[in-house]
C-alpha positions as CSV (number, residue, x, y, z in Angstrom):
1,X,-13.8,-18.2,-11.3
2,X,-11.8,-15.3,-12.8
3,X,-11.7,-14.4,-16.5
4,X,-8.8,-12.2,-17.4
5,X,-9.2,-10.3,-20.7
6,X,-6.5,-9.6,-23.2
7,X,-4.5,-6.5,-22.2
8,X,-6.0,-3.2,-23.3
9,X,-9.3,-4.8,-24.4
10,X,-11.7,-1.9,-25.3
11,X,-15.1,-2.1,-23.5
12,X,-16.9,-1.0,-26.7
13,X,-15.3,-3.7,-28.8
14,X,-17.2,-6.5,-30.5
15,X,-15.0,-9.1,-28.7
16,X,-15.9,-7.6,-25.3
17,X,-19.7,-7.4,-26.1
18,X,-19.7,-11.1,-27.2
19,X,-17.8,-12.2,-24.1
20,X,-20.1,-10.3,-21.7
21,X,-23.2,-11.5,-23.5
22,X,-22.1,-15.1,-22.9
23,X,-21.1,-14.6,-19.3
24,X,-24.1,-12.6,-18.3
25,X,-26.4,-15.4,-19.4
26,X,-24.7,-18.1,-17.3
27,X,-27.3,-19.5,-14.9
28,X,-26.7,-18.8,-11.2
29,X,-23.7,-16.6,-11.8
30,X,-23.2,-12.9,-11.2
31,X,-20.4,-10.7,-12.6
32,X,-18.1,-8.1,-11.1
33,X,-15.8,-6.2,-13.4
34,X,-12.4,-4.8,-12.2
35,X,-10.0,-2.7,-14.2
36,X,-6.3,-2.7,-13.2
37,X,-4.2,0.1,-14.7
38,X,-0.5,-0.9,-14.8
39,X,2.4,1.2,-16.0
40,X,2.2,0.1,-19.6
41,X,-1.2,-1.6,-20.1
42,X,-4.7,-1.9,-18.7
43,X,-6.1,-5.2,-17.7
44,X,-9.8,-6.1,-17.3
45,X,-10.7,-8.8,-14.8
46,X,-14.2,-10.3,-14.6
47,X,-15.1,-12.2,-11.4
48,X,-17.7,-14.9,-11.9
49,X,-19.5,-15.2,-8.5
50,X,-21.9,-17.9,-7.5
51,X,-22.1,-21.5,-8.5
52,X,-19.1,-21.7,-10.8
53,X,-18.0,-25.3,-10.2
54,X,-19.9,-26.7,-13.2
55,X,-18.4,-24.1,-15.6
56,X,-15.9,-25.4,-18.1
57,X,-12.7,-23.5,-17.8
58,X,-11.8,-24.2,-21.5
59,X,-15.1,-22.8,-22.7
60,X,-14.5,-19.5,-20.8
61,X,-11.0,-19.3,-22.2
62,X,-12.4,-19.8,-25.7
63,X,-14.4,-16.5,-25.5
64,X,-13.1,-13.9,-27.9
65,X,-11.9,-11.3,-25.3
66,X,-10.6,-13.8,-22.7
67,X,-6.8,-14.4,-22.4
68,X,-7.1,-17.0,-19.6
69,X,-9.4,-18.2,-16.8
70,X,-8.4,-19.0,-13.2
71,X,-10.4,-20.9,-10.5
72,X,-10.1,-18.9,-7.4
73,X,-10.3,-20.0,-3.7
74,X,-12.6,-18.4,-1.1
75,X,-9.8,-16.4,0.5
76,X,-8.9,-13.0,-0.9
77,X,-10.9,-13.5,-4.1
78,X,-9.8,-10.3,-5.7
79,X,-6.4,-9.6,-4.1
80,X,-5.2,-13.2,-3.8
81,X,-2.6,-14.9,-6.0
82,X,-4.6,-18.1,-6.4
83,X,-1.4,-19.9,-7.5
84,X,-1.1,-17.7,-10.6
85,X,2.1,-15.8,-10.6
86,X,1.3,-14.2,-14.0
87,X,-1.4,-11.9,-12.5
88,X,-0.4,-8.3,-12.3
89,X,0.7,-7.1,-8.9
90,X,0.4,-3.5,-8.0
91,X,-0.6,-0.4,-9.9
92,X,0.7,3.0,-11.2
93,X,-0.6,6.2,-9.5
94,X,0.3,9.7,-10.4
95,X,3.4,8.5,-12.3
96,X,4.7,6.3,-9.5
97,X,4.8,2.5,-9.8
98,X,3.8,0.4,-6.8
99,X,4.3,-3.3,-7.2
100,X,5.9,-6.4,-5.5
101,X,9.3,-5.9,-7.1
102,X,10.2,-2.2,-6.6
103,X,10.6,0.0,-3.5
104,X,9.2,3.4,-2.5
105,X,10.2,5.3,0.6
106,X,7.6,7.5,2.4
107,X,9.6,9.5,4.9
108,X,7.8,12.4,6.6
109,X,5.9,13.9,9.5
110,X,3.8,11.5,11.5
111,X,1.7,14.6,12.3
112,X,1.7,17.9,10.4
113,X,2.5,20.7,12.8
114,X,3.7,24.0,11.2
115,X,4.4,25.0,7.6
116,X,8.1,25.5,8.3
117,X,8.6,21.9,9.2
118,X,6.7,20.6,6.2
119,X,8.8,22.9,4.0
120,X,12.1,21.6,5.5
121,X,10.9,18.0,5.2
122,X,9.8,18.2,1.5
123,X,12.9,20.2,0.5
124,X,15.1,17.5,2.0
125,X,13.2,14.8,0.2
126,X,13.5,16.6,-3.1
127,X,17.3,17.1,-2.6
128,X,17.6,13.3,-2.0
129,X,15.6,12.3,-5.1
130,X,12.4,11.2,-3.3
131,X,8.9,11.7,-4.7
132,X,6.8,10.3,-1.9
133,X,6.2,11.4,1.7
134,X,3.9,10.8,4.7
135,X,2.0,13.7,6.2
136,X,-0.6,13.2,9.1
137,X,-3.5,15.6,9.0
138,X,-6.0,13.5,10.8
139,X,-4.7,11.8,13.9
140,X,-6.7,9.3,15.9
141,X,-5.3,9.2,19.4
142,X,-5.9,6.9,22.4
143,X,-6.2,9.9,24.7
144,X,-9.1,12.2,23.8
145,X,-7.1,15.3,25.0
146,X,-4.1,14.6,22.8
147,X,-3.5,16.5,19.6
148,X,-5.9,15.2,16.9
149,X,-4.3,16.8,13.9
150,X,-5.0,20.0,12.1
151,X,-7.4,18.3,9.7
152,X,-8.5,20.0,6.5
153,X,-7.0,23.3,7.7
154,X,-3.5,22.2,6.8
155,X,-4.3,20.5,3.5
156,X,-3.8,23.5,1.2
157,X,-0.3,24.3,2.4
158,X,0.7,20.7,2.6
159,X,-0.4,20.0,-0.9
160,X,1.0,23.2,-2.3
161,X,4.4,22.5,-0.8
162,X,4.3,18.9,-2.1
163,X,3.8,20.3,-5.6
164,X,6.5,22.8,-5.2
165,X,9.1,20.2,-4.3
166,X,8.0,17.5,-6.8
167,X,6.4,15.2,-4.3
168,X,3.9,13.0,-6.3
169,X,2.3,11.0,-3.5
170,X,1.5,11.9,0.0
171,X,0.4,9.1,2.4
172,X,-2.3,10.6,4.6
173,X,-4.4,8.7,7.2
174,X,-8.1,9.3,7.3
175,X,-10.6,8.3,10.0
176,X,-13.9,9.2,8.4
177,X,-15.3,9.1,4.9
178,X,-15.9,12.8,4.9
179,X,-12.1,13.2,4.9
180,X,-12.0,11.8,1.4
181,X,-14.2,14.6,0.2
182,X,-12.1,17.2,2.1
183,X,-8.9,15.9,0.4
184,X,-10.5,15.7,-3.0
185,X,-12.0,19.2,-2.8
186,X,-8.7,20.7,-1.7
187,X,-6.7,19.0,-4.4
188,X,-9.2,20.0,-7.1
189,X,-9.2,23.6,-6.0
190,X,-5.4,23.7,-6.1
191,X,-5.2,22.1,-9.5
192,X,-4.0,18.7,-8.2
193,X,-0.4,19.6,-7.5
194,X,0.2,16.2,-5.9
195,X,-1.5,12.9,-5.3
196,X,-2.7,11.3,-2.1
197,X,-2.6,7.7,-0.8
198,X,-5.4,7.2,1.7
199,X,-4.0,5.5,4.8
200,X,-6.2,3.3,7.1
201,X,-4.7,3.1,10.5
202,X,-4.4,0.0,12.7
203,X,-7.4,1.1,14.8
204,X,-9.6,1.2,11.7
205,X,-8.6,-2.1,10.1
206,X,-11.9,-3.5,11.1
207,X,-14.0,-0.4,10.7
208,X,-15.9,-2.1,7.9
209,X,-18.1,0.9,7.0
210,X,-15.0,3.1,6.6
211,X,-13.4,0.4,4.5
212,X,-16.4,0.1,2.3
213,X,-16.5,3.9,1.8
214,X,-12.9,4.1,0.8
215,X,-13.3,1.1,-1.5
216,X,-16.1,2.7,-3.4
217,X,-13.8,5.5,-4.7
218,X,-11.2,4.7,-7.3
219,X,-9.4,8.1,-7.4
220,X,-6.9,7.3,-4.6
221,X,-5.0,4.2,-3.8
222,X,-5.0,2.8,-0.2
223,X,-2.4,1.9,2.4
224,X,-4.0,-0.5,4.9
225,X,-2.2,-1.1,8.2
226,X,-2.4,-4.5,9.8
227,X,-4.6,-4.5,12.9
228,X,-2.5,-4.5,16.0
229,X,-4.4,-7.2,17.9
230,X,-5.9,-9.5,15.2
231,X,-4.5,-12.2,13.0
232,X,-2.9,-11.7,9.6
233,X,-5.8,-13.5,7.9
234,X,-8.3,-11.0,9.5
235,X,-6.2,-8.1,8.4
236,X,-5.9,-9.4,4.8
237,X,-9.7,-9.8,4.7
238,X,-9.9,-6.2,5.7
239,X,-7.9,-5.4,2.5
240,X,-10.3,-7.6,0.6
241,X,-13.2,-5.4,1.8
242,X,-11.6,-2.5,0.0
243,X,-11.2,-4.5,-3.2
244,X,-14.6,-6.0,-3.1
245,X,-16.1,-2.5,-3.3
246,X,-14.1,-1.7,-6.4
247,X,-10.7,-0.3,-5.3
248,X,-8.0,-3.0,-5.7
249,X,-5.1,-0.5,-5.6
250,X,-4.2,-1.5,-2.1
251,X,-0.8,-1.7,-0.3
252,X,-0.6,-3.8,2.9
253,X,1.4,-2.4,5.8
254,X,3.1,-4.4,8.5
255,X,3.5,-2.2,11.6
256,X,4.1,-4.5,14.5
257,X,1.8,-6.5,16.8
258,X,0.7,-5.1,20.2
259,X,2.0,-7.5,22.8
260,X,4.2,-7.3,25.9
261,X,6.4,-9.8,24.3
262,X,7.6,-7.1,22.0
263,X,9.4,-5.1,24.7
264,X,11.6,-3.1,24.8
265,X,10.1,-2.1,21.4
266,X,6.7,-0.4,21.2
267,X,5.3,-3.5,19.3
268,X,6.5,-6.9,18.2
269,X,8.1,-6.4,14.8
270,X,6.3,-8.6,12.3
271,X,8.4,-8.1,9.2
272,X,9.0,-11.8,8.8
273,X,5.5,-11.8,7.2
274,X,6.7,-9.7,4.3
275,X,7.2,-12.8,2.0
276,X,4.0,-14.4,3.4
277,X,1.8,-11.5,2.4
278,X,3.4,-11.5,-1.1
279,X,2.8,-15.2,-1.4
280,X,-0.8,-15.0,-0.4
281,X,-1.8,-11.8,-2.3
282,X,-0.7,-9.6,-5.2
283,X,-0.5,-6.5,-2.9
284,X,2.8,-4.6,-2.5
285,X,3.9,-4.8,1.1
286,X,4.9,-1.8,3.2
287,X,6.8,-1.9,6.6
288,X,6.4,0.8,9.2
289,X,9.6,0.5,11.4
290,X,8.9,3.8,13.3
291,X,5.6,2.5,15.0
292,X,7.0,-1.0,15.3
293,X,10.1,0.1,17.3
294,X,8.9,3.3,18.8
295,X,12.3,4.6,20.1
296,X,15.6,6.1,19.0
297,X,17.6,3.4,20.8
298,X,20.6,1.9,19.1
299,X,22.7,-1.2,19.5
300,X,26.5,-1.3,20.3
301,X,27.1,-1.2,16.5
302,X,25.8,2.4,16.5
303,X,22.9,1.6,14.2
304,X,19.4,2.7,15.5
305,X,16.9,-0.1,16.1
306,X,14.5,1.6,13.6
307,X,17.2,1.3,10.9
308,X,17.8,-2.4,11.8
309,X,14.1,-3.1,11.6
310,X,13.8,-1.3,8.3
311,X,16.7,-3.4,6.9
312,X,14.9,-6.6,8.1
313,X,11.8,-5.7,6.1
314,X,13.5,-4.5,3.0
315,X,16.0,-7.3,2.7
316,X,13.0,-9.6,2.9
317,X,11.4,-7.9,-0.1
318,X,9.3,-5.0,1.3
319,X,8.1,-2.6,-1.4
320,X,7.5,0.4,0.6
321,X,8.8,2.0,3.8
322,X,6.7,4.4,6.0
323,X,8.9,6.2,8.4
324,X,8.9,9.1,10.7
325,X,11.3,12.1,10.3
326,X,11.1,15.5,11.9
327,X,13.2,18.7,11.7
328,X,12.8,19.2,15.5
329,X,11.6,16.1,17.2
330,X,11.5,17.8,20.5
331,X,8.8,20.1,19.2
332,X,6.8,17.3,17.3
333,X,3.2,17.1,18.4
334,X,3.0,13.3,17.9
335,X,5.7,10.6,18.3
336,X,8.6,12.9,18.5
337,X,10.8,10.5,20.5
338,X,10.9,7.9,17.7
339,X,11.4,10.4,14.7
340,X,14.6,10.2,12.7
341,X,16.6,13.4,12.2
342,X,17.0,15.3,9.0
343,X,20.8,14.8,8.9
344,X,20.1,11.0,9.1
345,X,18.0,11.0,5.9
346,X,20.8,10.5,3.3
347,X,22.4,7.6,5.3
348,X,19.0,6.0,5.9
349,X,18.1,6.1,2.2
350,X,21.6,4.7,1.3
351,X,21.0,1.9,3.7
352,X,17.6,1.1,2.3
353,X,19.0,0.9,-1.2
354,X,21.8,-1.3,-0.1
355,X,19.2,-3.7,1.5
356,X,17.0,-3.6,-1.6
357,X,19.9,-4.4,-3.9
358,X,20.8,-7.3,-1.5
359,X,17.3,-8.6,-1.8
360,X,17.7,-8.7,-5.6
361,X,20.9,-10.5,-5.3
362,X,19.3,-13.0,-2.9
363,X,16.6,-13.6,-5.5
364,X,19.2,-14.3,-8.1
365,X,20.9,-16.9,-5.9
366,X,17.7,-18.9,-5.4
367,X,16.7,-18.5,-9.1
368,X,20.0,-20.2,-10.0
369,X,19.3,-23.0,-7.5
370,X,15.9,-23.5,-9.0
371,X,17.1,-23.4,-12.6
372,X,19.9,-25.9,-11.8
373,X,17.4,-28.3,-10.2
374,X,15.2,-28.3,-13.4
375,X,18.1,-29.0,-15.8
C-alpha cells in the first residue's frame, strides 16, 4: 500500500509525527519514505511493505497527514501508475521540468573528442534556445581497442562550456560508481555551472550493483536505456532497482532492440512502446533515434530515417529526445556515420516541435471523443 501525504507536508509537523507513529506500529509492516520534488510542490510518499492486505484503506486515509492511499501491485511498486492518474509524473532538476507531458531535446556529441567541437555544439544549442545536451565522457565499447572516452579528464572543460552557454543539464553515461564521485567532485570544484543526468547504457541495464549505487544517490536524475536483448518488463524492473534504492527521478529511454529483423537499421525501432511505458509507469519516456537507426540514409522524400524515427516517437508522446550531432562527423571518434550535421539542427528542432504540437492536437481529439461518450 502507498500513503500519499498532503503536498508540502513538513516532516517536523505534528500531523506528520502522528501519522508516522501510527504507521510505524502496524504489525508486519515496514516503511519506506520517498520525497518527490515537483516544479511547484513537494510530495511525500510512504510505501507500506509487507502484509498490507488486512489494512483498512479508509483508516490510513483518515490519518492527519495523509491525502489518499493506494493499493499497489507487485510490478513497479514505486514507479508504477497503479491505476492512479493523479500521481505526479516526473520531476524538476536544475530548473528544467521532466514529466510525461512536456518535451526536452538532448542533442550533442555521442563521445566528447576535442574542446573545439564541444564549444561549437553548445554554442549552436544556445542559439537555438536549447538548455540540454548529451556529452559522452565514459564510453563502453564492444571492442576493447576502440576509443573508451576521455573520462574525468574532459569533465572540467565540458562543464565550463555548458555553463558558459546556458546548458542546464548534460546527459552523461557512466559505467562505474566511481564516475559519480568524479562528476560530483568536478562540478563542486567549478561551482556547479551546470547539472548532470546520469545515463545508464543498454549494456548496463542489468548491472544491478551499478543500478543500486546510482539509486543510492539523490543528487542526479537518471536516464536508463532499455536493454537491447531483454523484455520491456525486465528493463522496467531495472528502473525500479534505481527507485527502490531511493532515487525515483528516472527517465526511461527506448533505443531500439538488437535483432536482425531490424535491418537495414542498426536496431529494430521500438518507439511504439512510448505510450505503453507511460501507461505502466509514471516515468517520462525518451527516444534515441540515433542508436536505433544508426545511419544517415534517407527516403525518397528527402527526410533522413533518423528524423522519421524521431517523429514516430514524439508524435506518440515521447518526452525527451537523445540524438547525436557533430560539427565534423568524419572526425568523430564514436558513431560519426550516424551523427546529424550542425546545419540540420534548426530544421530538426522545428520538425520535433511540429510533432509535439501534433501529439497535443491528437490528445484533444480523443479527449473530445471521451467527453462526448460520457454526456
